[in-house]
KELUM-184481 format. One line per 2 residues: number of its first residue (from 1); their letters; for each residue z, x, y of N, C-alpha, C. Coordinates in nm, 4 decimals, padded with zeros to 6 digits. Layout:
// KELUM-184481
NUM> A> Z:X:Y:Z:X:Y:Z:X:Y ~ ...
***
This chain:
// KELUM-184481
1> MC> 02.5040:04.7574:01.1480:02.4146:04.6609:01.0909:02.3270:04.6057:01.2006 ~ 02.2047:04.5825:01.1654:02.1133:04.5184:01.2593:02.0125:04.4357:01.1808
3> QG> 01.9571:04.3388:01.2464:01.8592:04.2529:01.1817:01.7213:04.3157:01.1952 ~ 01.6543:04.3300:01.0848:01.5202:04.3859:01.0858:01.4147:04.2789:01.1110
5> TE> 01.2934:04.3219:01.1285:01.1842:04.2286:01.1525:01.1033:04.1995:01.0272 ~ 01.1252:04.2766:00.9212:01.0528:04.2587:00.7954:01.1406:04.1865:00.6939
7> KA> 01.0778:04.1245:00.5950:01.1513:04.0587:00.4879:01.2273:04.1639:00.4067 ~ 01.3514:04.1332:00.3706:01.4339:04.2271:00.2927:01.3779:04.2445:00.1528
9> LN> 01.3886:04.3645:00.1003:01.3452:04.3944:-00.0358:01.4578:04.3669:-00.1339 ~ 01.4243:04.3175:-00.2531:01.5239:04.3014:-00.3592:01.5485:04.4367:-00.4240
11> YQ> 01.6738:04.4710:-00.4461:01.7072:04.5972:-00.5110:01.8443:04.5846:-00.5750 ~ 01.8762:04.6749:-00.6655:02.0070:04.6789:-00.7300:02.0942:04.7796:-00.6559
13> HG> 02.2035:04.7319:-00.5997:02.2963:04.8191:-00.5290:02.3817:04.8949:-00.6297 ~ 02.3902:05.0241:-00.6164:02.4710:05.1052:-00.7069:02.6105:05.1283:-00.6527
15> FE> 02.6981:05.1734:-00.7373:02.8350:05.2017:-00.6957:02.8420:05.3263:-00.6089 ~ 02.7411:05.4098:-00.6136:02.7397:05.5312:-00.5327:02.6372:05.5158:-00.4205
17> SN> 02.6612:05.4184:-00.3349:02.5677:05.3913:-00.2258:02.5771:05.4991:-00.1184 ~ 02.4788:05.5021:-00.0317:02.4741:05.6013:00.0745:02.5276:05.5499:00.2067
19> ST> 02.5776:05.4297:00.2101:02.6326:05.3746:00.3337:02.7562:05.2919:00.3029 ~ 02.8388:05.2763:00.4032:02.9628:05.2014:00.3880:02.9837:05.1166:00.5117
21> LV> 03.0286:04.9951:00.4938:03.0609:04.9062:00.6038:03.2125:04.8926:00.6068 ~ 03.2741:04.9211:00.7210:03.4197:04.9219:00.7322:03.4638:04.8133:00.8295
23> FK> 03.5632:04.7363:00.7895:03.6247:04.6355:00.8751:03.7706:04.6710:00.8969 ~ 03.8190:04.6529:01.0179:03.9611:04.6688:01.0460:04.0165:04.5291:01.0705
25> TH> 04.1175:04.4914:00.9919:04.1753:04.3580:01.0039:04.3211:04.3615:00.9607 ~ 04.3957:04.2633:01.0044:04.5376:04.2557:00.9669:04.5569:04.1829:00.8338
27> NL> 04.4592:04.1015:00.7938:04.4704:04.0264:00.6688:04.3343:04.0276:00.5991 ~ 04.3118:04.1280:00.5166:04.1826:04.1466:00.4521:04.1461:04.0305:00.3603
29> DQ> 04.2412:03.9824:00.2821:04.2119:03.8719:00.1902:04.1650:03.7475:00.2660 ~ 04.2282:03.7186:00.3779:04.1893:03.6040:00.4592:04.0486:03.6228:00.5168
31> KI> 04.0193:03.7414:00.5662:03.8866:03.7680:00.6224:03.7778:03.7585:00.5155 ~ 03.8076:03.8058:00.3957:03.7111:03.7955:00.2858:03.6792:03.6490:00.2585
33> EI> 03.7799:03.5648:00.2539:03.7581:03.4222:00.2282:03.6778:03.3577:00.3407 ~ 03.7047:03.3959:00.4653:03.6284:03.3431:00.5795:03.4819:03.3829:00.5671
35> LK> 03.4569:03.5103:00.5362:03.3190:03.5580:00.5223:03.2475:03.4898:00.4064 ~ 03.3163:03.4723:00.2932:03.2568:03.4018:00.1793:03.2215:03.2588:00.2178
37> GK> 03.3084:03.1955:00.2974:03.2835:03.0595:00.3438:03.1612:03.0501:00.4338 ~ 03.1227:03.1619:00.4935:03.0040:03.1667:00.5796:02.8812:03.2138:00.5028
39> GV> 02.8947:03.2282:00.3700:02.7802:03.2626:00.2875:02.7605:03.4104:00.2611 ~ 02.8553:03.4951:00.3033:02.8430:03.6382:00.2766:02.8688:03.6624:00.1286
41> EF> 02.7796:03.7364:00.0638:02.7962:03.7699:-00.0777:02.8513:03.9113:-00.0896 ~ 02.9511:03.9294:-00.1733:03.0152:04.0593:-00.1927:02.9677:04.1216:-00.3229
43> IH> 02.9421:04.2518:-00.3197:02.8991:04.3257:-00.4378:03.0170:04.3428:-00.5343 ~ 03.1327:04.3807:-00.4799:03.2528:04.4061:-00.5604:03.3437:04.2839:-00.5565
45> TT> 03.4158:04.2603:-00.6638:03.5047:04.1436:-00.6686:03.6358:04.1689:-00.5959 ~ 03.6736:04.2946:-00.5780:03.7945:04.3281:-00.5023:03.7622:04.4427:-00.4055
47> PN> 03.8343:04.4506:-00.2934:03.8103:04.5597:-00.1984:03.8414:04.6958:-00.2625 ~ 03.7685:04.7978:-00.2215:03.7948:04.9334:-00.2664:03.8823:05.0036:-00.1640
49> EN> 03.9861:05.0709:-00.2113:04.0761:05.1432:-00.1217:04.0130:05.2748:-00.0804 ~ 04.0159:05.3032:00.0471:03.9616:05.4280:00.0994:04.0750:05.5288:00.1057
51> L> 04.0735:05.6260:00.0171:04.1815:05.7253:00.0115:04.1513:05.8449:00.0952
***
Protein backbone atom coordinates (compact mmCIF):
# COMPACT_ATOMS: atom_id res chain seq x y z
CA MET A 1 0.00 0.00 0.00
CA CYS A 2 1.14 3.49 -0.70
CA GLN A 3 -0.40 6.91 -0.62
CA GLY A 4 -1.10 8.38 -4.02
CA THR A 5 -1.00 12.01 -5.02
CA GLU A 6 -4.41 12.07 -6.73
CA LYS A 7 -7.86 11.99 -5.15
CA ALA A 8 -9.20 8.43 -4.81
CA LEU A 9 -11.96 7.35 -7.17
CA ASN A 10 -15.25 5.96 -5.86
CA TYR A 11 -15.87 2.40 -7.03
CA GLN A 12 -17.66 -0.79 -5.99
CA HIS A 13 -15.24 -3.42 -4.71
CA GLY A 14 -16.14 -6.91 -5.92
CA PHE A 15 -15.65 -10.20 -4.15
CA GLU A 16 -13.24 -11.27 -6.89
CA SER A 17 -10.72 -8.48 -6.51
CA ASN A 18 -7.30 -8.52 -8.14
CA SER A 19 -5.34 -7.72 -4.99
CA THR A 20 -5.15 -8.95 -1.44
CA LEU A 21 -3.81 -7.35 1.72
CA VAL A 22 -2.40 -9.85 4.23
CA PHE A 23 -1.70 -9.25 7.92
CA LYS A 24 0.16 -11.61 10.23
CA THR A 25 -0.99 -11.29 13.84
CA HIS A 26 -1.48 -13.40 16.94
CA ASN A 27 -4.98 -12.04 17.63
CA LEU A 28 -6.86 -11.11 14.46
CA ASP A 29 -10.10 -10.11 16.20
CA GLN A 30 -8.22 -7.68 18.44
CA LYS A 31 -6.33 -6.15 15.51
CA ILE A 32 -9.56 -5.71 13.56
CA GLU A 33 -11.08 -3.79 16.47
CA ILE A 34 -7.95 -1.61 16.77
CA LEU A 35 -8.05 -0.80 13.05
CA LYS A 36 -11.79 -0.04 13.17
CA GLY A 37 -11.10 2.29 16.11
CA LYS A 38 -8.65 4.15 13.86
CA GLY A 39 -11.29 4.60 11.17
CA VAL A 40 -10.39 1.71 8.86
CA GLU A 41 -13.47 0.50 6.99
CA PHE A 42 -13.74 -3.21 6.17
CA ILE A 43 -15.44 -4.55 3.04
CA HIS A 44 -16.28 -7.93 4.62
CA THR A 45 -17.92 -8.34 8.02
CA THR A 46 -15.73 -11.33 8.92
CA PRO A 47 -12.18 -12.32 7.87
CA ASN A 48 -11.86 -14.73 4.95
CA GLU A 49 -9.81 -17.86 5.57
CA ASN A 50 -6.97 -18.39 3.13
CA LEU A 51 -6.96 -22.10 2.30
